[in-house]
N, C-alpha and C positions, 0 to 999 in steps of 0.2 A: 582622305582623298587622294585617290591615288593618281599623280602626274607622269605624266610622260617629257620631257625637255627634251628634245629632239634638235639636234646641230647636224646638219646635212649639207654634203657637198651639193653645193649646188646639187507636107511642109509644102510648102510651097520650095523651099529651096534643096530641101535635104536629098530630093530624088537627084539632085546633078552629083552628090557626093555617091550615090549608092551603085552610081556607074562607076564609081575609083576621079571620077574629073577632079582635077586638081586645079589651082591657080598659074596660070602658062606662065611660063618665065623668070618662076622662083628663084632658083637655082642661079641666075645672074641679079639674084637683087642684095646679093650678100656685105655690102657695102657696110666696114665696122661702123658701128657706132662712136664716137666722143664722146666724152662724159662733160657736158660742159663745167666750168671752171668755179661755179657756186655750189654744184652737189654736192648732197650731204654725203659725209663720210659713212664708214660703217655698213653692217646689216640692214637688209631689210627684214623688220621680226614682222612675224605672219602668228595671230593665236587659232587656237581649231577649239573649241566644245564639242565636244562628239562622248555617247555614252558608250563602257565599258560592263561598266555593272547594271542591276537595277534589272526593271520590266522590258526595257530595250536595250539590252545591253550588247544583243546579239549582231547588232548592225555598224558597233563603232570598229569593230579592228578592221572590217574592208573599207572602211572609210579612213582611216588612221595608212592604210597602205597606198590606198590611190591615193593621197595628199602627198603623201612621201614619195611617189613614184614623179609626181608633179614636181614637185621642190628639187629634189636631186637629178633630173631632167635637166630641169635651168639651170642647176650652178653646176653643172660640167660642161655644160656651152656656155659659158662663162658670165652668169649671172646674166642680170638688171641694170640699167643707167652705166652703163660701161664698167661695171668690173661689181657689183654691188652684187655679194650671197645674199640668198634668203635663206632666213632663220624661221626654224617651223619652232612651235612649241603647242603642246595639247595637252590639256586638260577632263579628265575623267566629266563629264555632267551626272553620272551619278543614276540617271535618269528620272533624276528629282531638281525640283525649278530651284527651291532654295540653295543646292550644289550646282548646278549652272549658274546661276547667278554668282555665287561665291567666285568661283573657275572664273568668269566674263572678270571680276574686280581685279582678282589677281596679275592675270592676263593685261589687265590695261596698267593696272602703279607697278606691278612688281615688275613684270617683262617690258613694257612700257611698248607693246605691238601697237601697228599705226592699221589693223583691221582684223577681226576676227570673224572662222570659215566655220561652218559644221551649222551647228546646233538643231539637230535630228531630238526633234520632239514640240510640239507647239509652247507648250505650258512653259518650258527652257528658254526658248524663244520669247514668250511673252515676259518672264520674268528678267530676264536679261537688257529689252533691247532697251531702255532707258539710259541704262549705264553706257552705252555707244553712241546712241544720239549725243547725251549731254557729254561726250569727252571727242566728241566728232571725229569719231571712227566708223569703219567700214565694216554692215556688219551684213555678210552671206549665208543666208537659211537653206536648209535641207527638209523643212516642214510646213505645212500646210494651212492653217488656221488663217483663215480671213483678216481679220485684226490685227495680226503684227504688222501689216504695210498699211493696212486702212487709213492709220492717225498720221497728220503731219511727221516726215522724218527727215527733210530737208537734204532727197535724195541720197541717204546713207545704206538703205536695206534693198537689198536684192534678195529674192526669191527665185531657188533653184527645183523648183518642186510647181506642181500642179497646186493652184488654192482649194479648200476643201469645198466650198461650193461646187465644185470642178469634180470630183470623187461622186457626191449623192446621184445625180442620173446615171451614170457610169453605173451602179450598183442597179439601180430600178429598173435600165436597160437590161439586164443579164434576168433578173428575174423572171422579167414579162417574156424572155425569148425561150426561157424553159418552162412556156405554159400556166405560170402562177398566177391568177387573179385576188386570192386572199392573200397579203402580205401583210405580216406585223413585223415593229421593230422592237430590239431591245439592245439601248447605244448606250456606252459609256458616258456619262458626261464630264464634258473635258473641252477646251475650245477649239480645238480640230475637228472634233467630231460633230458637237451642236451646228456647226456651220454647214453640214451635207445634210444634215435629218430634212429639212424643210424641203432643198431641191431634190431631194429622194423621194418624199414622199406623192410631189409634184409629178413627177416623171410618172410615177405609177399609176395616181389619179390620170395621166393624160395618154395614158396606154388603156384605158379600160381597168385598170387594179384597184381592188379596195383596201384601207387601211385599219386592218384590223382591231389593231391596237399599234401604240404605240410608248414607251416605258422609257425611261431614264434608270441607270443606277452608279451607283459610285463605285469608284475602282477598289481593288484590292481591302473588298470585304470578305469577311471571313468566311461567309457561306451565299451562297448564289440562289438557293431553291427556292423560295417564295418570289420570284423574280421568273426564274423558268416554267415553275407551275402555273404561274398569271397567265403568262407569255402562249404556252406551248397547250395548256388545258383549255384554248379557243379551238384549237386545231385548226388552226390557218396551216394553205397549202406552203409558204416559205417563210422564214424568218429572216430580216433582214439584220446581224449581230457584228455593229463595228465597235472594236476594239481593241486592246493590244492582249500580247501573248499572254501573259499571266493568269490576266481573270477572263478572257477566253477559252484555253485549257480549262479553267475550274468549270464556267458554264458549262462546256460540251460534256464534262463526266456527270452533270446533273442532266442533262437533254439524255444522255445516254441510260443511266439509270433507272429514267423515271419511264424509258420506251416509249419518248416520244417520238414521232417519226413525220415533222414538219421535216422538207428541204432546209435548209441551210446557206446563205451567203453571207462571206465577211470579210475579211480587208488581211492581203499577204502578209501585211505587218501581226497579224494573230495567225494565221490559220497555215502560216508557214513559218516566218521568224530564220531565213535558214536553217530549217530540218526542224526546229526544238521544238516545237508544234506534234508531231509527229512524235520525234521523241517522249512528250511529255504525256500524250495520248494514247498512243497506240493505235496503228491500222484501221482496225474496227469500228473506234470513234471517230473516227477521223473520213471516213470514205462519204464518198458523194457530196461534201463541199466544198460548194465553188466559192473562189478567193478570186481577190484581181488588185492593181497596184500602178501609178504610174511608173513606166518601165524607157529604158531604153534605147534604142533603134537596133532592135537584136539582129537583123540581120544586115545592119551597114558594114560597110569596113571601117567606117570610124571606129564602132565600137568592138567589130573582130581586133583591132590591133589596140585596138584597148586591152581586152581580155588576154592577147597572145603576151605585151607587156606587164600586164601584171602576173602573168607566171600559171594563168589557171586553163584547163580545159575549153576549148571551145563554146560547148552548150554551158556555159555558166551563164548563170542570171544574179546579175548585180542589181540591184534596185534601187540602192544609193552609192555606191563606191562613185559612181560616173558624176553624181553630182559633186562628189566631195574634190575632184581630179579637175573637174571643169570651174571651180569657183577659185581655186591654186591656177589655172592658166587664165582666167578673165581677170583677176588681180593684178597678176603679174603683167597682162597683154597692157590692162588698162594704165599702170605706173608706167610702162614703157613708153606709151603714146602721151601721157602728162608729163614726163622726162621730172617727175617728181615721187617720193612717194608717203608726200604730205593728204593724208587720207580726203578732207573736206575739195582738193582739187581733183585726184584721181579719178573718185567717183564719177565726174562729170564728164569722161573718157569711156564710161563702160558701153552709153550707146552706141559711141563713135566704134569700138572695135568688136562690138558683136550686132547690131543691127545692121542689114543691110542701109544703102546701097555699100561693094566692096565688094574686093576680089573674096569668095569661099574658101576657107582654109580651114582643114581641121589638126593638119601639124602643130604644135606650139612654137616650136623653132625655126620652121618655115613664115609664121605669121610674125615671129621678132626680127626678124630679117628685112622681111618687105615694111612693117613700119620704119626700123630703119633707113630703109627708102622712101620715106614719102608715100610709100604704096594707103590706099584704103582698105582695111578688111574686112571679112563679116565673120567672125570665128563660131565653128561647129561644133559641138564638143561632143561626148562619149558618151553622154547621161540626156541630152538635151538637145535642142539648136541652137538656144543660148538666146534668144528672143528676149527681149523685155518692153511691156508695153512701159509708159508714163509713172504707174507708181512702183514701178519695182520688181513686179510678177512678171514669171516667164511665161512664154508663147508656146504653141506649140505642141505640146503634151501628148505624149499619148497613154494609154493602159495595156497591161497586160490581162488576160482572163486565163483562170486556169483554173482548176481542178482536181478533188482526190482521188486516185481508183487507186487499189490494192497495195496503198502505202506507199504512193508516186503521184507528185504533180504533175498533169497533163494537161496540153497547152492545147486553149481552145481557142482562142479567137487573140486581135488585137481593134480594141474602139478608141474613139477621137472623142 
């Protein structure tokens, strides 16, 4: 297993930040925080499980970079709880549930972390969540399967992503907007995708469309020819194909070789994956594919500053890096608010620092100053508003819809 142990020195409300408005008087709230005599010594240990290899490995590096950026900023500005540095340990999930659970176990038992963030991929999160619940440690996820937060978890699991059931209707809206009425579904079988299919079907039928066929396939098959021929031979107007990069690439090659002309809608984790889809299949195979994904507020000052701090071009679209950045900052602010790094205690402070009421603040260092001055805050992240419901699911997510034309991804619209 690839291990990266990193020791670093250290809307309703969105529209206000879009104008550049910040909480007034923050500069005057720099009262130093005095660590209580009972506070624990040593670093505050945070773990991270993300993919660097396997079918979802395209997104691990951007999430790692964002998490390091947040930790480094915090540590360079004095750390938390009166001077304790954050120590970040990163493990490769290998895009595999078994490897992800092993990484989780290692972080808990060997590195003694007090929370684990990341968790790109619902199967990995599902395989790991009970380990964190049993250890009474916070889990912050960047995956969508409803099942991760549906069962009782004692307030320990926080989702920095839209739930799967929120993804399905968006795909239906896109295809209906394109004028397609006879629509088929060819979906990968996994808990993340399974949850979005019924809402997708309901949206299509509500809009006057017809589901011609609905077929699931297993990931990592040697061939998808039989499934492709069954679905596309009925000549639907369009086919919704939610899956992951590797299987979607294979499926689209079969579609192209078969000469099928039905339009395609997929997820950006399959039809983009940071450019790897186009690299795999070529522009001709990819032409005209609609794809979408939950996305950060691309035009907000918060996101633009994040991109600049990441050292990337201003038009960069990070689908998951902002989630990782927000996970670190949400944990840090909740720890500071609670006055302890004991997970079972500080997890209760997350709604207090994230949800309204409170002064809107997107700069983490300013947010720490405000907390130390006794002010109430409502943190607004780079990936989303960071508001949560009682089950730990994130609210107010938006979706970015793009289409592939001439070998490039073109913006179409933002959908809620």
